[in-house]
MIVEXZA-964924 format. One record per residue (C-alpha): residue number from 1; chain; residue in one letter; y, x, z. Coordinates in pm, whole numbers. Layout:
<nodes>
NUM|A|a|Y|X|Z;
...
</nodes>
This chain:
<nodes>
1|A|x|0|0|0;
2|A|x|243|272|100;
3|A|x|149|522|-171;
4|A|x|261|311|-472;
5|A|x|594|242|-298;
6|A|x|640|611|-216;
7|A|x|559|709|-573;
8|A|x|799|450|-717;
9|A|x|1083|550|-484;
10|A|x|1016|920|-537;
11|A|x|1048|886|-915;
12|A|x|1383|706|-897;
13|A|x|1694|917|-966;
14|A|x|1924|977|-670;
15|A|x|2193|721|-778;
16|A|x|1926|453|-818;
17|A|x|1792|525|-470;
18|A|x|2143|476|-332;
19|A|x|2173|141|-512;
20|A|x|1841|32|-360;
21|A|x|1958|135|-13;
22|A|x|2299|-34|-49;
23|A|x|2133|-356|-170;
24|A|x|1890|-345|121;
25|A|x|2175|-291|372;
26|A|x|2375|-580|224;
27|A|x|2080|-815|270;
28|A|x|2010|-682|620;
29|A|x|2373|-726|732;
30|A|x|2392|-1079|589;
31|A|x|2066|-1157|768;
32|A|x|2206|-1006|1090;
33|A|x|2496|-1255|1082;
34|A|x|2255|-1544|1027;
35|A|x|2031|-1420|1313;
36|A|x|2337|-1391|1536;
37|A|x|2425|-1758|1478;
38|A|x|2065|-1864|1538;
39|A|x|2049|-1671|1866;
40|A|x|2386|-1812|1973;
41|A|x|2277|-2173|1909;
42|A|x|1915|-2113|2018;
43|A|x|1793|-2293|1708;
44|A|x|1738|-2246|1335;
45|A|x|2089|-2211|1188;
46|A|x|2176|-2385|861;
47|A|x|2510|-2243|728;
48|A|x|2774|-2464|573;
49|A|x|2987|-2362|273;
50|A|x|3254|-2182|479;
51|A|x|2992|-2017|696;
52|A|x|2823|-1875|387;
53|A|x|3155|-1704|312;
54|A|x|3161|-1561|664;
55|A|x|2807|-1428|615;
56|A|x|2898|-1275|276;
57|A|x|3205|-1100|419;
58|A|x|2991|-890|658;
59|A|x|2825|-662|395;
60|A|x|3144|-657|184;
61|A|x|3328|-502|483;
62|A|x|3040|-283|607;
63|A|x|2919|-115|286;
64|A|x|3248|75|214;
65|A|x|3251|192|576;
66|A|x|2891|310|549;
67|A|x|2974|496|227;
68|A|x|3277|661|385;
69|A|x|3077|776|689;
70|A|x|2805|931|474;
71|A|x|2513|696|540;
72|A|x|2417|712|172;
73|A|x|2449|1088|136;
74|A|x|2153|1148|367;
75|A|x|1801|1157|227;
76|A|x|1590|932|447;
77|A|x|1284|1154|442;
78|A|x|1489|1431|615;
79|A|x|1696|1203|841;
80|A|x|1763|1379|1177;
81|A|x|1755|1190|1506;
82|A|x|2118|1287|1563;
83|A|x|2207|1051|1276;
84|A|x|2157|757|1515;
85|A|x|2500|828|1664;
86|A|x|2664|829|1320;
87|A|x|2495|499|1228;
88|A|x|2605|341|1558;
89|A|x|2962|450|1488;
90|A|x|2944|307|1136;
91|A|x|2803|-24|1264;
92|A|x|3075|-44|1530;
93|A|x|3350|-2|1272;
94|A|x|3174|-251|1042;
95|A|x|3154|-516|1315;
96|A|x|3518|-465|1416;
97|A|x|3625|-480|1052;
98|A|x|3429|-799|997;
99|A|x|3586|-964|1302;
100|A|x|3932|-854|1189;
101|A|x|3888|-995|837;
102|A|x|3744|-1323|964;
103|A|x|4020|-1378|1219;
104|A|x|4294|-1280|975;
105|A|x|4174|-1550|739;
106|A|x|4194|-1792|1033;
107|A|x|3840|-1903|985;
108|A|x|3783|-1857|1355;
109|A|x|4043|-2120|1431;
110|A|x|3815|-2390|1294;
111|A|x|3545|-2302|1539;
112|A|x|3329|-2138|1275;
113|A|x|3259|-1822|1478;
114|A|x|3177|-1841|1846;
115|A|x|3308|-1543|2041;
116|A|x|2959|-1410|2123;
117|A|x|2850|-1389|1759;
118|A|x|3033|-1058|1677;
119|A|x|2868|-885|1974;
120|A|x|2525|-1018|1878;
121|A|x|2593|-915|1517;
122|A|x|2674|-560|1627;
123|A|x|2353|-536|1830;
124|A|x|2127|-696|1569;
125|A|x|2288|-519|1270;
126|A|x|2279|-179|1439;
127|A|x|1918|-224|1542;
128|A|x|1810|-330|1193;
129|A|x|2001|-55|1010;
130|A|x|1881|226|1237;
131|A|x|1523|106|1277;
132|A|x|1481|39|904;
133|A|x|1577|393|814;
134|A|x|1351|560|1068;
135|A|x|1069|320|986;
136|A|x|1105|413|618;
137|A|x|1110|780|711;
138|A|x|796|744|922;
139|A|x|580|502|723;
140|A|x|705|497|363;
141|A|x|873|818|256;
142|A|x|677|1101|406;
143|A|x|446|1188|694;
144|A|x|589|1425|959;
145|A|x|406|1734|834;
146|A|x|560|1689|488;
147|A|x|908|1642|630;
148|A|x|884|1985|790;
149|A|x|866|2145|446;
150|A|x|1226|2047|375;
151|A|x|1544|2127|561;
152|A|x|1902|2011|583;
153|A|x|2141|2251|416;
154|A|x|2511|2300|350;
155|A|x|2647|2485|49;
156|A|x|2942|2712|127;
157|A|x|3154|2707|-188;
158|A|x|3224|2400|-400;
159|A|x|3294|2587|-723;
160|A|x|3093|2596|-1045;
161|A|x|2810|2801|-893;
162|A|x|2790|2566|-594;
163|A|x|2775|2260|-819;
164|A|x|2494|2411|-1027;
165|A|x|2308|2506|-711;
166|A|x|2335|2151|-572;
167|A|x|2193|2008|-896;
168|A|x|1911|2265|-898;
169|A|x|1816|2197|-535;
170|A|x|1824|1821|-583;
171|A|x|1597|1850|-884;
172|A|x|1340|2028|-664;
173|A|x|1351|1736|-420;
174|A|x|1256|1943|-116;
175|A|x|1589|1984|65;
176|A|x|1860|1756|194;
177|A|x|2207|1866|86;
178|A|x|2446|1744|353;
179|A|x|2751|1854|153;
180|A|x|2978|2145|69;
181|A|x|3200|2363|286;
182|A|x|3499|2521|117;
183|A|x|3815|2704|228;
184|A|x|4023|2533|-43;
185|A|x|4216|2256|136;
186|A|x|4274|2068|-189;
187|A|x|3899|1999|-212;
188|A|x|3852|1866|140;
189|A|x|3738|1504|143;
190|A|x|3653|1502|-226;
191|A|x|3307|1448|-374;
192|A|x|3175|1719|-605;
193|A|x|2836|1689|-776;
194|A|x|2777|1382|-561;
195|A|x|2838|1568|-232;
196|A|x|3129|1554|14;
197|A|x|3341|1869|63;
198|A|x|3427|1958|425;
199|A|x|3655|2213|586;
200|A|x|3481|2506|764;
201|A|x|3606|2368|1097;
202|A|x|3369|2071|1055;
203|A|x|3059|2292|1064;
204|A|x|2974|2236|1435;
205|A|x|3005|1859|1386;
206|A|x|2784|1867|1077;
207|A|x|2522|2071|1261;
208|A|x|2524|1827|1554;
209|A|x|2528|1503|1352;
210|A|x|2312|1593|1051;
211|A|x|2082|1860|1195;
212|A|x|2195|2127|947;
213|A|x|1948|2415|956;
214|A|x|2077|2640|679;
215|A|x|2397|2738|500;
216|A|x|2379|2886|149;
217|A|x|2674|3097|39;
218|A|x|2759|3001|-317;
219|A|x|3055|3225|-390;
220|A|x|2910|3505|-603;
221|A|x|3247|3646|-713;
222|A|x|3430|3680|-379;
223|A|x|3516|4022|-238;
224|A|x|3287|4204|4;
225|A|x|3551|4179|277;
226|A|x|3575|3800|241;
227|A|x|3196|3766|236;
228|A|x|3167|3972|555;
229|A|x|3427|3755|727;
230|A|x|3246|3432|630;
231|A|x|2903|3563|728;
232|A|x|3035|3685|1064;
233|A|x|3185|3342|1135;
234|A|x|2864|3163|1034;
235|A|x|2645|3378|1260;
236|A|x|2815|3218|1561;
237|A|x|2617|2900|1488;
238|A|x|2239|2840|1525;
239|A|x|2170|2826|1150;
240|A|x|1996|3035|889;
241|A|x|2221|3194|628;
242|A|x|2123|3271|270;
243|A|x|2327|3348|-38;
244|A|x|2342|3341|-413;
245|A|x|2321|3685|-576;
246|A|x|2639|3867|-670;
247|A|x|2812|3757|-991;
248|A|x|2729|4090|-1158;
249|A|x|2357|4027|-1100;
250|A|x|2389|3671|-1235;
251|A|x|2568|3792|-1547;
252|A|x|2315|4070|-1595;
253|A|x|2036|3811|-1594;
254|A|x|1865|3953|-1284;
255|A|x|1877|3614|-1110;
256|A|x|1918|3247|-1193;
257|A|x|2176|3035|-1013;
258|A|x|1904|2864|-809;
259|A|x|1741|3191|-698;
260|A|x|1867|3224|-343;
261|A|x|1822|3547|-149;
262|A|x|1844|3643|215;
263|A|x|2170|3782|353;
264|A|x|2162|4160|367;
265|A|x|2231|4291|715;
266|A|x|2485|4540|573;
267|A|x|2706|4237|498;
268|A|x|2768|4216|873;
269|A|x|2877|4575|924;
270|A|x|3248|4518|881;
271|A|x|3284|4773|600;
272|A|x|3259|4731|227;
273|A|x|3024|4956|35;
274|A|x|3174|5259|-136;
275|A|x|3172|5202|-513;
276|A|x|2998|5467|-718;
277|A|x|3177|5653|-996;
278|A|x|2971|5617|-1311;
279|A|x|3091|5948|-1455;
280|A|x|2962|6137|-1152;
281|A|x|2622|5969|-1169;
282|A|x|2591|6032|-1541;
283|A|x|2708|6392|-1509;
284|A|x|2437|6467|-1254;
285|A|x|2143|6277|-1407;
286|A|x|2166|6188|-1775;
287|A|x|1945|6400|-2003;
288|A|x|1841|6635|-1721;
289|A|x|1503|6723|-1569;
290|A|x|1502|6624|-1203;
291|A|x|1264|6671|-909;
292|A|x|1276|6466|-587;
293|A|x|1087|6579|-277;
294|A|x|978|6301|-43;
295|A|x|981|6069|-344;
296|A|x|763|5809|-173;
297|A|x|985|5767|133;
298|A|x|1245|5495|173;
299|A|x|1541|5714|77;
300|A|x|1346|5921|-175;
301|A|x|1209|5617|-357;
302|A|x|1552|5450|-375;
303|A|x|1692|5777|-508;
304|A|x|1420|5780|-777;
305|A|x|1506|5422|-879;
306|A|x|1871|5516|-919;
307|A|x|1790|5830|-1116;
308|A|x|1552|5638|-1344;
309|A|x|1832|5400|-1448;
310|A|x|2045|5689|-1576;
311|A|x|1799|5824|-1836;
312|A|x|1679|6165|-1715;
313|A|x|1455|6358|-1955;
314|A|x|1186|6373|-1685;
315|A|x|1160|6276|-1318;
316|A|x|910|6467|-1102;
317|A|x|797|6281|-790;
318|A|x|692|6535|-528;
319|A|x|522|6367|-230;
320|A|x|241|6450|17;
321|A|x|151|6085|95;
322|A|x|-94|5976|-175;
323|A|x|-43|5599|-138;
324|A|x|338|5626|-127;
325|A|x|332|5846|-438;
326|A|x|106|5598|-619;
327|A|x|339|5307|-539;
328|A|x|665|5468|-647;
329|A|x|511|5617|-963;
330|A|x|361|5283|-1068;
331|A|x|691|5103|-1005;
332|A|x|897|5349|-1209;
333|A|x|656|5359|-1503;
334|A|x|577|4986|-1514;
335|A|x|927|4855|-1446;
336|A|x|1164|5112|-1592;
337|A|x|936|5281|-1841;
338|A|x|1061|5636|-1784;
339|A|x|871|5964|-1792;
340|A|x|776|6011|-1428;
341|A|x|540|6291|-1325;
342|A|x|362|6247|-989;
343|A|x|290|6567|-797;
344|A|x|84|6543|-480;
345|A|x|176|6826|-245;
346|A|x|353|6947|68;
347|A|x|703|7094|66;
348|A|x|559|7389|259;
349|A|x|353|7483|-49;
350|A|x|596|7705|-240;
351|A|x|338|7765|-514;
352|A|x|301|7395|-595;
353|A|x|679|7356|-600;
354|A|x|725|7656|-830;
355|A|x|459|7527|-1073;
356|A|x|617|7179|-1090;
357|A|x|963|7326|-1152;
358|A|x|843|7568|-1419;
359|A|x|615|7324|-1604;
360|A|x|881|7052|-1634;
361|A|x|1186|7275|-1673;
362|A|x|1354|7128|-1366;
363|A|x|1734|7161|-1353;
364|A|x|1810|6946|-1044;
365|A|x|1631|6920|-708;
366|A|x|1701|6649|-451;
367|A|x|1535|6746|-123;
368|A|x|1466|6423|69;
369|A|x|1136|6514|237;
370|A|x|1156|6539|617;
371|A|x|1017|6415|946;
372|A|x|1309|6204|1067;
373|A|x|1193|5973|1346;
374|A|x|1367|6114|1655;
375|A|x|1113|6023|1931;
376|A|x|811|6128|1719;
377|A|x|964|6463|1622;
378|A|x|1065|6514|1986;
379|A|x|704|6457|2092;
380|A|x|573|6681|1810;
381|A|x|840|6948|1814;
382|A|x|643|7233|1653;
383|A|x|534|7017|1358;
384|A|x|893|6890|1323;
385|A|x|1022|7248|1305;
386|A|x|745|7355|1067;
387|A|x|817|7075|823;
388|A|x|1193|7028|850;
389|A|x|1293|7394|887;
390|A|x|1029|7594|703;
391|A|x|951|7319|454;
392|A|x|1323|7308|368;
393|A|x|1323|7688|352;
394|A|x|1036|7680|100;
395|A|x|1207|7418|-119;
396|A|x|1550|7586|-110;
397|A|x|1417|7938|-170;
398|A|x|1192|7820|-455;
399|A|x|1484|7636|-618;
400|A|x|1693|7954|-594;
401|A|x|1422|8185|-727;
402|A|x|1326|7955|-1019;
403|A|x|1689|7914|-1133;
404|A|x|1739|7543|-1052;
405|A|x|2100|7466|-1143;
406|A|x|2176|7201|-877;
407|A|x|2017|7160|-534;
408|A|x|2108|6875|-296;
409|A|x|1977|6856|61;
410|A|x|1965|6517|234;
411|A|x|2088|6579|589;
412|A|x|2191|6355|880;
413|A|x|2477|6289|1119;
414|A|x|2229|6394|1390;
415|A|x|2280|6751|1267;
416|A|x|2626|6749|1429;
417|A|x|2602|6887|1785;
418|A|x|2232|6792|1796;
419|A|x|2065|6694|2123;
420|A|x|1716|6645|1978;
421|A|x|1471|6847|1774;
422|A|x|1509|6631|1464;
423|A|x|1888|6680|1453;
424|A|x|1856|7053|1524;
425|A|x|1605|7101|1240;
426|A|x|1842|6921|1004;
427|A|x|2122|7158|1111;
428|A|x|1898|7454|1035;
429|A|x|1824|7305|693;
430|A|x|2200|7288|631;
431|A|x|2236|7656|729;
432|A|x|1947|7749|498;
433|A|x|2121|7566|215;
434|A|x|2447|7755|284;
435|A|x|2260|8086|300;
436|A|x|2120|8040|-51;
437|A|x|2451|7903|-178;
438|A|x|2608|8230|-62;
439|A|x|2334|8434|-228;
440|A|x|2390|8242|-554;
441|A|x|2761|8327|-541;
442|A|x|2688|8694|-469;
443|A|x|2436|8710|-754;
444|A|x|2661|8517|-994;
445|A|x|2381|8280|-1098;
446|A|x|2607|7974|-1124;
447|A|x|2365|7771|-912;
448|A|x|2513|7508|-681;
449|A|x|2361|7428|-343;
450|A|x|2498|7142|-133;
451|A|x|2405|6892|140;
452|A|x|2485|6527|203;
453|A|x|2528|6408|561;
454|A|x|2541|6039|646;
455|A|x|2464|5796|926;
456|A|x|2176|5554|970;
457|A|x|2040|5398|653;
458|A|x|1972|5028|682;
459|A|x|1613|4933|609;
460|A|x|1482|5289|581;
461|A|x|1140|5367|728;
462|A|x|1165|5409|1104;
463|A|x|1518|5267|1130;
464|A|x|1621|5010|1387;
465|A|x|1665|4722|1141;
466|A|x|1295|4677|1043;
467|A|x|1206|4706|1414;
468|A|x|1453|4431|1507;
469|A|x|1328|4213|1219;
470|A|x|969|4249|1342;
471|A|x|1067|4169|1701;
472|A|x|1268|3864|1593;
473|A|x|983|3739|1373;
474|A|x|744|3734|1668;
475|A|x|996|3561|1896;
476|A|x|1137|3861|2081;
477|A|x|1236|4023|2294;
478|A|x|1462|4254|2096;
479|A|x|1473|4593|2269;
480|A|x|1781|4816|2305;
481|A|x|1787|5164|2452;
482|A|x|2144|5121|2582;
483|A|x|2392|4830|2536;
484|A|x|2685|5065|2465;
485|A|x|2510|5284|2207;
486|A|x|2683|5310|1867;
487|A|x|2578|5431|1522;
488|A|x|2721|5468|1173;
489|A|x|2541|5259|910;
490|A|x|2521|5242|534;
491|A|x|2298|5065|284;
492|A|x|2005|5250|132;
493|A|x|2141|5200|-222;
494|A|x|2479|5339|-117;
495|A|x|2304|5640|38;
496|A|x|2123|5712|-290;
497|A|x|2447|5691|-489;
498|A|x|2621|5923|-243;
499|A|x|2345|6183|-276;
500|A|x|2372|6192|-655;
501|A|x|2752|6194|-665;
502|A|x|2769|6472|-409;
503|A|x|2560|6690|-637;
504|A|x|2814|6641|-916;
505|A|x|3102|6728|-681;
506|A|x|2940|7045|-544;
507|A|x|3107|7382|-574;
508|A|x|2853|7571|-362;
509|A|x|2764|7551|8;
510|A|x|2931|7211|48;
511|A|x|2836|6956|312;
512|A|x|2947|6613|190;
513|A|x|3022|6312|407;
514|A|x|3106|5950|338;
515|A|x|3401|5777|499;
516|A|x|3196|5521|693;
517|A|x|3459|5330|890;
518|A|x|3403|5249|1256;
519|A|x|3063|5294|1422;
520|A|x|2868|4979|1507;
521|A|x|2733|4882|1848;
522|A|x|2354|4850|1828;
523|A|x|2377|4554|2067;
524|A|x|2613|4376|1824;
525|A|x|2374|4452|1537;
526|A|x|2084|4300|1733;
527|A|x|2284|3990|1821;
528|A|x|2395|3941|1459;
529|A|x|2041|3980|1328;
530|A|x|1911|3720|1575;
531|A|x|2181|3474|1471;
532|A|x|2133|3554|1102;
533|A|x|1769|3447|1140;
534|A|x|1885|3107|1266;
535|A|x|1794|3187|1628;
536|A|x|2009|3206|1942;
537|A|x|2041|3483|2199;
538|A|x|1902|3402|2544;
539|A|x|2127|3547|2813;
540|A|x|2315|3443|3128;
541|A|x|2571|3251|2922;
542|A|x|2298|3075|2717;
543|A|x|1975|3048|2922;
544|A|x|1831|2808|2665;
545|A|x|1849|3061|2380;
546|A|x|1538|3145|2177;
547|A|x|1531|3528|2179;
548|A|x|1619|3767|2460;
549|A|x|1777|4112|2422;
550|A|x|1626|4363|2667;
551|A|x|1754|4712|2756;
552|A|x|1464|4959|2790;
553|A|x|1653|5287|2846;
554|A|x|1744|5583|2625;
555|A|x|1470|5786|2460;
556|A|x|1435|6167|2491;
557|A|x|1703|6348|2293;
558|A|x|1889|6031|2200;
559|A|x|2270|6041|2189;
560|A|x|2500|5757|2291;
561|A|x|2708|5813|1979;
562|A|x|2681|6010|1657;
563|A|x|2941|6219|1473;
564|A|x|2980|6303|1107;
565|A|x|3197|6615|1152;
566|A|x|3206|6912|1382;
567|A|x|3580|6903|1334;
568|A|x|3719|6594|1157;
569|A|x|4058|6758|1108;
570|A|x|3903|7026|887;
571|A|x|3748|6782|638;
572|A|x|3900|6774|291;
573|A|x|3895|6517|14;
574|A|x|3712|6537|-319;
575|A|x|3743|6369|-657;
576|A|x|3585|6062|-500;
577|A|x|3836|5897|-263;
578|A|x|3566|5802|-10;
579|A|x|3364|6125|-16;
580|A|x|3479|6423|189;
581|A|x|3348|6774|233;
582|A|x|3327|6957|565;
583|A|x|3426|7318|619;
584|A|x|3108|7520|679;
585|A|x|3037|7639|1033;
586|A|x|2774|7875|1171;
587|A|x|2707|8241|1098;
588|A|x|2456|8234|816;
589|A|x|2411|8616|827;
590|A|x|2204|8567|1143;
591|A|x|1976|8317|974;
592|A|x|1699|8542|828;
593|A|x|1634|8709|1164;
594|A|x|1648|8377|1347;
595|A|x|1400|8226|1102;
596|A|x|1156|8511|1154;
597|A|x|1180|8477|1531;
598|A|x|1132|8099|1518;
599|A|x|834|8135|1285;
600|A|x|665|8369|1533;
601|A|x|709|8121|1819;
602|A|x|566|7838|1609;
603|A|x|268|8052|1504;
604|A|x|206|8134|1872;
605|A|x|227|7762|1961;
606|A|x|501|7848|2213;
607|A|x|697|7525|2214;
608|A|x|933|7625|2495;
609|A|x|1039|7945|2317;
610|A|x|1067|7763|1984;
611|A|x|1293|7498|2136;
612|A|x|1514|7763|2294;
613|A|x|1548|7952|1964;
614|A|x|1601|7630|1769;
615|A|x|1908|7533|1971;
616|A|x|2042|7884|2039;
617|A|x|2159|7958|1684;
618|A|x|2332|7626|1626;
619|A|x|2492|7618|1972;
620|A|x|2677|7949|1928;
621|A|x|2919|7822|1665;
622|A|x|2948|7456|1769;
623|A|x|3290|7348|1905;
624|A|x|3316|7134|2215;
625|A|x|3237|6765|2154;
626|A|x|3508|6504|2166;
627|A|x|3423|6162|2309;
628|A|x|3497|5887|2054;
629|A|x|3711|5585|2129;
630|A|x|3519|5285|2267;
631|A|x|3385|5041|2009;
632|A|x|3412|4666|2048;
</nodes>
């Protein structure tokens, strides 16, 4: 019985469904007036001619009020329980309007309407309107488990893209579109693509009354700064946020207008990404033979994707993890169709490196291979030194001896005044790079050695963002080491572009840095990620929240804040307005002897001596640290 009705209603277009609902309401309201008379007189009521007019006036007054209050914009199968309040309000205004019209026409003066009838009408009409909708939702339209597959959404942006998105979502029939939100005041109160446009200030009311669960940003051409502001404001509410792709991706055909993606966490960082300069990328990559160490890692693989798009003659993927190498090689060959040569090997194997460089005629080396997870390297200090220091030594020395024209080391802000083994090994790698840059200058080879130093890369393996995402997905708690800890952040794509551009800017021995704006509190990042997932933070101010943030204490070697410079005043600008180069520090003439001494301690498995030697060289030339200004 129910299935044919559901099928028939489901096949009707949206305007036809509204006509059916309006017709039903008109009959229900007329019947409510008749029932009110019958209850008042305690008998079967037979209307006279003038009383038929009174009955007909009720739906004529009520239907425009119902339309205005949005009772026909809601899809019944997704009707939230909070809508009861809206329907009661609409019925109250309808009853008052009916009484006003009837009394103004002086029909009440002839004794046609007893005084108790309007009250009974309000009770009966409200009961019938509300109960009919929830009965239809429960028994006719969809069973509860099917309702859960949909969700009430708002579209932020009532422009052309928003209109197309609304049409596309309606055609899928799985989501209720409550309406649009738009900052343009001239659109407020208007209907676009059959949906009402609201001001952003109405969002809390829409969430409360319509059970909005998700907001989709449909403004693909707005600036990054405006997008960050909107996303930050939206994360204050318990909703999920998604977005249309950027206009450039839509125009390039990468996405369709109805292909919605998740919000990237870097859109909450309060800084816009640094645009790449195409001439620098092309100068470094196009028609050149390139080798990337650590090609299967998060940064290395993103670097390979970027390089592949700029038409190198060959791209050598040097990686010791077999599965990671297989994945990145398959992706590059299948998707981008370039000549990519996989080489399985360790960066400590100078012979394998030399063979790969010679066989493919390598001109550029990007050295991204490293152990980078601070607690793990701290717990495995000798292996961290062996890989990060002597592996980097093998790569840099081999690049110098085989005549590689450009060498770029991927370093870290943890190399500045390091307090942990990982940061100290990265500082040694920088000094090794400068040592061979100096040798290249002395020998007149024309080779350029440089390093790129940046903060935390969002979404890279071992970073805090995937950890927070995993903790949020399983319901928390989200763990912090210290509530006041700050870090610099950048997107993984931006990091790859910076690495390549730095190579083009190199003069020899340079350490490049990106102007990264203000550091971000990790606690703020955690809170934003929880809210971005449509959850709420459980704390003293909100004990009913869904996910708790817990402080577990700092880990060994972890700093409260990171720095990009030893001395910010000594940094100088480059051809790229957002990329700077730091003045080199440290006495590289001591490096060969220090390396030999450190190698002996590692070979003897003397971790205490190795640690002492590791920090001794880099501590001698480091200036006193300066505490940064508080953040937030």
